[in-house]
N, C-alpha and C positions, 0 to 999 in steps of 0.2 A: 456240411456247414462250410467247408473250404470252397466249394463251388459258389456259395452265396457270397463269400468274402471277395471273390473275383469280380462280383457285380457291383460292389459298393462304389467303385470309381465311376460307374455309369449312373449313379443316383439311387441305387437300391438301398432301402433303409428298413427300419423296424416295422413301419406301416405296411409295406409290401410283404415283408416276411410273415406278418400276421394274417395276410389275406391269401397265402398260398393254398391252392387245392392240393393237398398231399397226395391224393390218389392220382391226379394228373401229373404231378411233379415226379412221382415214382416212375412214370413211363417216359416223360418228356423233360428236356432241359429248359431252363429259363434264359431268356435273352431280351435285349431291348431293341426296338425298331429305331434305326439310325436315320433312314430316309425311305420315302415311298416313291416309286416310279411306275405310274399307271397300275399294272397288275402284278408288279414285282416289288420286292423289298430288300433293303440291306439291314441285317441285324447283327448284333454283337453280344458275345458272352464276356467281353472284357479282354479278349485275346485275338483281336483282329476282326475285320468286318467280313460278313459272309452273305452271298446272294441267297435269297429265299423266295419261296412261293407259298400260296395258301393250299392247304389240303382241300380236296374236293368237298369233304363234309363241311368244313368251315365256310367255304365259299357259297355252297348251295343252301346252307341253313340260315344265312344272313338275311334278315328281313329288311334291313336298310343299311346305309353307309355307316351308321353308328356301330353296327355289329362287326365291322371290319377294322383291321389295325390301321393306326395312323402313327406319324412320327412321335416318338416319346413313349409309345406303349410298351408294356412288358408282356411278352408272349411265351407260350410253351412251344418248343420246337424240337425236331429231330435233325441232327447234323450228320453229314455224310462226307466221305473222302477226306477225313481230317488229316491224313498224312501228307496230303498235297493241298496246301492252303489256297493256291491259286485256282484249284479245281473244286474247292469245297462248295457245297450248297446245302440248303436246309429246307425243311417243310414246316410251316407254321400250323399248329393244330388247335390253338386256342389263345384267348386274350385274358390276362389277369384283370381283376377289378381296377378301375382307374381312380386315382385319388382326385384328379382334376381333369377336365376335358374342355378345351376351347373349341367352340363351334359357332357357326353363324348361318344365317339364311343364305341359300345359294343366290347368286346374282340373277337378276331378271324376275320374271313373273312366276317362275316355278317355285312351289312351296316345298322345300326340302332343306336338309342340313348339308353344310360343307364342314368337314373336320379340319381343324387347323393344327392342333398339337395336343398331346396327352401328357398328364403327370408333370405339369409346369408348376413350379413354386412361385416364381415372380415374373410378371409381365412388364417389360419396359415399353411404355406408351410414348411414342416419339412424334412430335410435331416440330416443324421448323419455325423459327421466330420471324421469318419474313412473310411471304404471301400465303403460306400454308396454314398458319395458325388459325384455329377455329374452335372456340369453346364448346359449341354445340356438338361438333364431331368428337371432341375429347370426351364429352359426357357419354357418348355412345360406346367408346372403348372402355370407359370405366364401368358402364353397365355390363358389358360382356365379361370382364374379368371378375367383377364383384359377384355376378351370378354364379360363378364356378369356384368361389372362395380362393381365388388367386390373388396374391399380394401385388398391387400396382405400384410402379414407380414412374413418374412423369419426367421425360427428358425433352428439353427444348434445344434443338440443334441450330447450327449456323449463327452462333452467338457472335462470330467475328463480323457479321454483316449488319448488325443492329446496334445502335447506341445503347449504352448501359442504362440510361434513364428509361428507354422503351422496354428493355429486358426486365427491369425492376417492376414496371407497370404490368407487364404480361404475367410475371410470376405472381404478383398480388391478385390478379384476376383468377388465376388458376387456384391459388390457395383459398379463394373465396368459395369455390365450388367443390374443392377437395381438401379440406383443412388438415386432414390427418395423413395425406399422401406426400412422400418425399418428392421435391421438385428440383431438378438440376438443369442449368443452362450449360451448353458445351459447344465446342467447335471441333470438327474433325481435322481442321487445319492447325489446331493448337493442342499439343499433347498435354499441357499443364491442366487444361480444363477437363481432361478425361479421368483424372485421379479419383474424383469422388465416385464416378461410375465403377471404376475398377475396384474400389474399396467396398462396393455393394456386393460384389461377386464372391460367393462362398463355395468352397470345395464340396462336391457332391450334390449341390443344388442345381436345379434346372431352370433356365431362364428363356424367355422368348422376346423378340423384337416385333412390336406391332405399330403400324403407321402407314400412311399413304405413300405412294410412289414418289421418289424424289426428296424425301426428308432426310436422307443420309443413313438409313439403316445398314445398308451393305458396307458403306465406308466405315461406319462405327464398328461393325463386326470385324472388318479387316484390321482396324486399329487394335482391337482387343486381341485378335489372333497374333498380330505382329507381322502379317504378310498380306500380299494381295491375293488371298485365297479365292475371293469371289470377284466377278466382273462388276464394275460400276459403269453407269451411264450418266451423261450430263442431263440437267434439267432444261427444258425448253425455256428460253428467255422470253418468248412471246407470251406464253400463258402460265409460266411457272409450274407446269405440270410435269411430273417425273414419268419416266418410262419404266415398266417392270424390268428389274434386273434379276431378282430371284423368281424362278419359275417352279421350284420345288422346295420342300422343307427338309433341312438336314441338321441333325444334332451334332454339334461340334464341341469337342472337349478342349478347353483352354489350358494354358500352361499351369495355372494355379489350381486346376482340378475341378473348376466349375464347368457346367454344360450349358450351351446356348443354341437357340434355334432362330434362324432368320425366317421370315415369312414373306410371301409375295405382297406387294402393295395392294391395298383394298380401296377400289374406287367407289364401291357401294358397300355400306355397312348397315345391314338390317338384322336385328336380333329376334329370336323366337323364344317364347316361353321364358321370359326373363323378369318375372315379377319381383323376385327377391333381389335381383341385381339392380333393378330400377329403384326399389325402395331404399337400398343401401346407398346408392349414388345420390339420390335426392332425399337424404335423411331429414333435412331441415323442413322440407315440404310435408313429409309424413308427420313430423312432429307438430307442425302448424295445424294440419288438418284435425289432429286430435284435440286441438284447443277451440275448435268451432263450437258455437252455441248448440247447434243441432247435429245429431249423429249422422243424419242422412244429408248433410249439407252438400250441395252440388258445386259450391264455390263459384257461383255465377253472380247472383245479386242478393243473396240472403243476408239478413241482418245478423250480426254477430259472427260473420265469417272471418276467421283469423287470417286466411290466405289473402282475401281481398284487402284487409287492413294492412297486412305486411307489404303488399304491392303499393298501396297508396302512400305508405310511410317510407317507401324505398328500402325496406328491410329485405325485400325479395324482388329480384328483377322479373319483369313480366316475360322477357324472352326466355329466362330459365324455366319459369312455370309453364310456358307454352311448349318448351322442349320436353318437359316431363309429360305433359298431356299427350303430345304427339307420339312419344315412345310407348306410353301405356296403350294407346289406341292401336298402334302397329303390332305390339306384342299380342294383344287380344285377337286381332284379325288374323295374324299369322298362326297363332296357336289354334284357333278355331278351324282355319283352312287346312292346317296340317292334320288335325284329327279327322276332319271330313274326308281328306284324301286317303288316310289310312283305312277308314271305314269302307270307302269305295273299293280300295285295293283288296281288302279282306273279303268283301262281298263278291267281287269279281273272281277271286281265288276259289271261293266256295262254289260259285256257279260253274267254273271250269271243271272242278273236281267232280261235281254232280253230273255234268254232261259226259265226262269221260267214263264215269262209273256206269251211267246208263247205257253207253255204247258197248261197254264190256259185257254187261248183262244181256244185251241183245245178241 
């Protein structure tokens, strides 16, 4: 039990304790993944960070990237050379069940997942109040975190660059699409505006920062840490587009005991298999659809359609409804394509095994 107590500072709690595989834990120690660097990892047992690699069995048994560790994961590992901390290393043999997992579709046409972080309690969704602000993009972030039962908090940066009247209007527009989500405007140049964010951070809880490049995620993280731990870059004045500062994901422990992960800016945000996340994010549309006269209403031109009526009465914006439809179609397409891809990979694997078996028999 004392070893588990050493992990509480890294976010270990009763949920994870109840999901320990005792047989595996009797052989291997528990640790948390602090960062991922291509094929290597930094993990910690609460007593310093250690370089780690995957066991051959774990690596070759993985069917997809989802079966491999990501930042924030709890893993089973063996530690070596403990008497020389600088020469210590570890082998990861398994991954504990994840309480939450942030993932998205990989950029481009490829149909596959990209892991962002695991076991996150709260996601700070950051948009800047100037040119970056976009309600439709914010909806996509909300769908992502709602799908995985992660609590969202919306942060609006660069409050020093926008008149208060404009800030108030933007906050109202955000509250209209996310009425139960906390919304805070702040400036990285004004420490007094960071107080509400700092008050959100709880010891032993894990947070992550999500947003496009240039919205001030890294500057915010440096402010929370209290030092220039991470490099920041300026935003292009020509097109207001930020450049990627964060290239990897690192779990940082703050002075108050909370843990936070910065993530690379996302220029493309497409979600896969996110029906529950969409339904929760667009809850008012789901509620309206249940009020339609016909159960099979297509919400196109049927009489008694509650959605058409809400749009006509300006109770529901047409752009928000179109955003909902677009994400539902994308999710269905990506989900179907992903399953088709998996089936083809599985069939190809069977064909290769059958061919090799035939050669062996010959």
